[in-house]
Every structure is written in structure tokens, then in C-alpha cells.
N, C-alpha and C positions, 0 to 999 in steps of 0.2 A: 504493500500500500504506500502510495506517495502522498506526503503532506507538503503542499507547496507553500512556501513562505516568501514574502517579498516586502520591500520597503513601502511604506504608505505614501511617500512623497513622489511626485513626478520628477523625472530627471529632465534637465534642460535639453534642448535640441542639440546642443554642442557636445553633450556628454558622449564619451566613447564606451561607457559601461553597458548601456542598454541597447547598443546597436546590434541588431540581428544580422547574421551572415546568411542571406538568402541566395547568394551566388554559389555557395559550396554545398552541394547536395550529396548525401550518402545514397546508396542503392539498396532497395529492399530485395527480397528473395526473387521477385519477378522482374528485376531490373527496371523498376519504376523509381524515378527521383523522389526523394522525401525531404522533409524539413524537420529539424529538431525543435520540439516544443519546449518553451521555457518552463522551468520548474521541474517537470517530470523527466525531461530529457528523452521522452519517447519520440520515436520517428513516426511522422504522419506522412503517408504517401501524397504526392502532389496530384495524382490522378486517381479519382475514385468513381463510384457509381451511385447516382442519386435515385432513390426509389419513389420520389414524388410522382404521382399520377400513374404509378405502375398498378394495374388492376389486381385486386385480391386474387382472382382466379388464376392469374399467371405469375404472381409475384414470387412464389417459391421456386418455380422453374427458372424464372428470370435471374434471380439471385444465384441460384445454383450454377447456371450457365455462365454468369459473369465471373464467378469464382473459378470455374473451369477454364475460362479465357485468360485468367491471370489477375483479375481485380482483387484488391485486398482492402480497400477502403470502401465502406458502404455508409451512405448518409440517409438516415431516416428521420421520422418525427411522429409524435403522437397524432398530429393532425392529418397525417397521410392515410391513416386507417388500414395499414397493411403490415404492421409490425409483426404480428403473429406469423403471417405467411413468409415474410422476409426471414424470420428466425427459423422457420421450417427449412428454407433453402440452405441456410447456414449449417444447421444441424445435419442435414443430409450430406452436404459437402465434407463436413468433418468425419462423419461416419464412413464415407466412401474413401477416406484417406487423401482427399484432394488438398486439404489444408489443415493446419492446427489452429486452435483458437487464438494462440498468442501471435500468429502470423496475420491475423485480421485486425483491422482498425474500424470499430463500429461507433458511429455517431448517431445520437438521437436528440430530440428537442422537447422540452416541456411546453405544453400549450398554455395559452393566455389565461384560461379559466382556473389554473391551479397554482397561482403565484403566492398565495398566502402561506404562512408558516405551518398552518394546519394540514396543508395538502401536498407540499413539494415532495417530501420524502416518500409519502404514500404513493404518489404518482410516479416517482422515480422507480420504486420497486415494482409497480404495475408494468411499466415499460420493459424493465429487465425481465420480468416474468413472461411477457408477451414474446420477447425475443428469445427467451430461454437462455439468458446469460447471467453470469454472476456480477459482471461489471460492464460499464461502457468505457470505451477508450476516450470518448468525448461526449459531454452532456451539456447541451446549450439551452439558454433561454430563447425561445423561438422569436418572440417580439417583446420589446420593453413596454408591454401594454397589459394591464391587469383587468380581465373581464370577470363578470360575476360568475361564481362557482356553479357548475352544472354537475350533478352527481353522475359519475361514469356508469353507475348501475342503471341509470335511466336513459342516458344517451352518450355514446362514445364512438368516435370522437365527437365533441359537441359542435365543432366548426365555429363559425362566426356569430351566429344568432343565438340569443338567449330565448327569445320568444319567436319560435318558428312561424306560428300562425300570423303574428303581427309583423314579422320581418324586422325585428328590432334587436339592437345590441344593448347590453347593460354592463356597467363597469364597477370595479371595486377600488377603494382607496388603499392600495397596497404599494408601498414604495419599492423600488428596485433593490434597495439595501436589504429589505426583509427577505426577498426571494434569494438574493445572493448569499446571505448568511446560511440559508438552508442548503444551497448548492455547495458551500464550503463543508457543511456537515456530510454531504454525500461523498466528498473526497475522503474525509476523515474516517467514514464508515466503510470505505472500500467500494462504494457503488460506482464511482467514476474515477478514472486516472487523471483526467483533465476536464476543466469546465470553461465555458465561454459564453459569448453573447452573439445573437444574430439580429440583423436589421437594426443596428444601434448607431445613432449619429454621434459625431465627435464630442460634443459637449457632455452628453450623458456618459460616454465612455470615460472621459476625464474625471467626471464626478465619481464613477464607480471605482476608479483606480485610487481615489483618495481614501476610501474606507475599506477596500478589499484586503482581507488577510491572506487570501489566496488569489493571486492575480489571474485574470482570464488568459488562457493559453491561445485561444482562437477567436477571431471575429469573422462571422460569416455574413457576406453582403451580396446583393445583386451586383453583378459585374460583367460587362460586355462592352464592345466598342462604342455603343451608343450611350453608355453610362460608365465612365471610367473611374470616377470618384478619387482623383489623385491625392487630394489633401487628406481624406480619411485614411487612405492607404499609407500615406506618409506618417500620419499619427500612429497608426498601428505598428508600423515597422520601427518607429522611434521608440516605442514602448515594448519592443520585443514580443509583439503579439502576431502570431501567424494569421494569414488571411485565406479564407475559402470563398471563392466566387461561385454563385449559382446563376442559373439562366445564362450560361456562357454564350448562347446563340441569340440572345436578345428576343425579338418578337416571336421567334419560332416556338418557344415554350407556351406562348399565350394565345396562339391562334385558335386552338381547339376549345379554349375557354370563352371565345367570342369577344376578346378584348378589342375595343374600338381602336385603341392606340396601336395594337399589334397589326390589325387589319389594314391600317393606313400607312404603316412603316415598311420601307423596302427591306426585304429579308437579307440578313447579313450573309447567309450562305449563298446568295445569288449576287452579292455586291461586286461591282466591277473591280474595285481595288483588291478585295479579298481574293477574287478569282484569279487576277493577274499574278498576285504573289504566290498563290497555290500552284499555278502553272510553272512559274519560275523555279519552284522547288520540287516539282513533280509530286505534290501532295494534294489532299482534298481541301476545300475551303474550311471544313470543320477542323481539320488538323491544324491549319494556320491560325484559326481563332483560338483554339485551345493552347497552342504554343505561345501565342502572344501573351497569354496569362501566365503559364507555367515558367516561361523563360524569365519572367519578372518575379518569380517566387510565389505566385498565387495558385493555390490548389484549385482544382476544377472537379466537378461531380456530374458530368453528363450521363445520360442514359440512352440506351437503344435496345430494341429487341432483335435487331438484325445482327447476326454473328459477324459479318464482315465489318460493320460499323463499330461493333464492340471492340474488335481487334484494332481497327484504325484509330479509334479514340485513345485506346490504351497505349499504343505505340507511337503517339505523335511527338514524343520527346527525342526522337532520334535525328533531329535536325535543328538548326538555329536560324532565326530570322536576323537580318542585319539591323543595326540601330535605326537606319532610315526606314526600314519596313515597320519596325515596332512603332516608331513615331508617327508614321503615316496612318497606321491603324488606330492609334490613340487619338489622332486628329479627327476621327469620325464622331467623337463625343459630342452629343447634343443635350446631355443631362436628362435623357428620356428614361424614366423609371416605370416599369410595368407592374411591379408588385408594390403598390403604395396603399397603406391603410387610409389615405385620404379618399380613396375610391370605395371604401367599405361602406356599408349602411350607416355606420356611426360617424364616418368622416373624421378620422383621427389624424391630425396633421403632425406626425412625429418627425417628418423631414422638412418642416417649414423653416 
């Protein structure tokens, strides 16, 4: 069990003590680059598999096949509603000798309705039981938003709405400090090796660092060429917090959800700039977009049910983009966020 301790003060930008080394990566057993997490010293692969929107009926087979393809990092969440099935895939892969538990890096996330101190550890143990695990490698607060408690025996996952018939959301006055204190207990009890935060803006992250006894190891954010978030990434790296980017392909992930913004936005996988760079390197546009992230030390968690794409996504780190190519892709940034609570029924402006 790791108990991570850190100074409560923020180090200045000029400090050399808290500077992470994201350019030097070790290799996991499947030759995937990894980054060393602060505090625990654990290696987190830079290429993982996200189970968001993976249907329950295919999730076990999808996870099993991803492990068979070489994936070792899996990113889940209570809100995805498929943790039991993902755990089944993991258990089957271990039983078949494809992998050992210690070779996997499993991430999950606490949903917004369970932020109070009465519920955090109970729901941590529920997710572990659903996965069939003794511990998470990384346990994240999904959103820094506390919604009114919904009994999981009545509805699980509860999703966004408190009153489904009325289509309304309700909230609770639970500060992030209360939730984080329970996350620290999860580490001390051995339920999680690392803890972190997702969808968190810079000011709130700085506030968390002032009272955290165990510092966040990872910040997970929406990250793609249309939303590059360079200042937030600079803050995280300054504080030795690793970054995981989700929705790496931008609008692609949100088309099936009927997102108006996604429907109006040119697809990155068909963008002329991305395609030209892909041609120059004899790679696919998806591999170029993923490499744009991982070459800068940002972990990615794409998903695919296609065996060829599974392999392509995993093997995208076998080439490097030039600095000019990295910069040109970053220049596509227009600050376009697809996963924004401001668009939820409750209109929560956490990124204002």
C-alpha cells in the first residue's frame, strides 16, 4: 500500500523540484511508453483503452480482446454503467493467462451523486466489487460537481437527472475538500494506489493542492486539436501531475450523441492538415492525432471494436512528429469543448 505525502505549498514556476520529466519514458511489458506517477512511483501507460459508450452486451469481449491486443490501461467510470462487464473481461483474460493483475492499470471514477463523506468509501468499494478487484490503480473524481444523492439500490448509475420525470438536476453543498479527504482514506485503506481529478479547471486544482495531504497523481481532461488547453497542461506539469486526455478525436466521440456542436464541426480524422501529415509518415490520421498527444507526454484512452484499429491505436508511438507538425496541429485550437456541464439540464458553468 502506498501512502502518498506531499508539501501543502505550491512550488513556484521557476522551481526545479516539481518539474516532471515527460520526455523520458520507460517501457511496459507490451512496449507501450509510460509515465511515472508522482508519489506512488507507479508506471501509467500512455496508451490505454476507454470503455465509455462500450455497450454492456459486448463490453466483456471488448475488454478481453483489447487485453489480447496488448492494452494494459483501461479507463472506466461508475457513470458508464458497464463496470461489471469490463471486470468480467479482465477476469477472463487473467484466467486464460493473457495477463497478470499487476500488469494492468485500471482507472475508474466516482460519480457526482456520491461526493459526501457518507458515500465515497461505500461507492469506492461498490466499484471495486463490480470490477472484481481489490484495488484501483487510479481512482478519480469524475466532475468537481456534487449532485444530490441517489440510492444505487434504486437507480444505478443515476446519470445526470435527479428527477427523471421532470428532467431536473439537484445538487448538494459538498465541498471538494470533503470528497478529497475520503479519497485520501481510500489510498490509506489500500483501495487505490493513486487518486486524481477529472474535468477540473486550474483555479480549483490550485485550491485542492493547498489542502491535499495526498496530492493528485493525474488530471484527466478533454483534449484534442480543437481544445488544446495549454495553460492547464502547463499547470499540471509544473505540479508534477500527469495528464490523461479523453475524446482525442474531438467531435467524433459526440456524433452518435446528437451533439449540435459535433455535427457542425469538421471531423479531425478527415482534416486536410491531419491527413497530409499522416501521408507524410505513412500513418493513419488517428495515429497522428494520438501521437500529437503522447509525444507531449499526455496519455490517451481511445476505443475501437475493430481489431485493426485496436492495433493501430496501440502502436502509434513508433514514430515522431516534427516540432513544426506538432505546432501546426496545436494551431487548430479553437477552444471548442464538447463535454461541458454548461450544456447539462442544470447548466453548471464550471469552465466559465
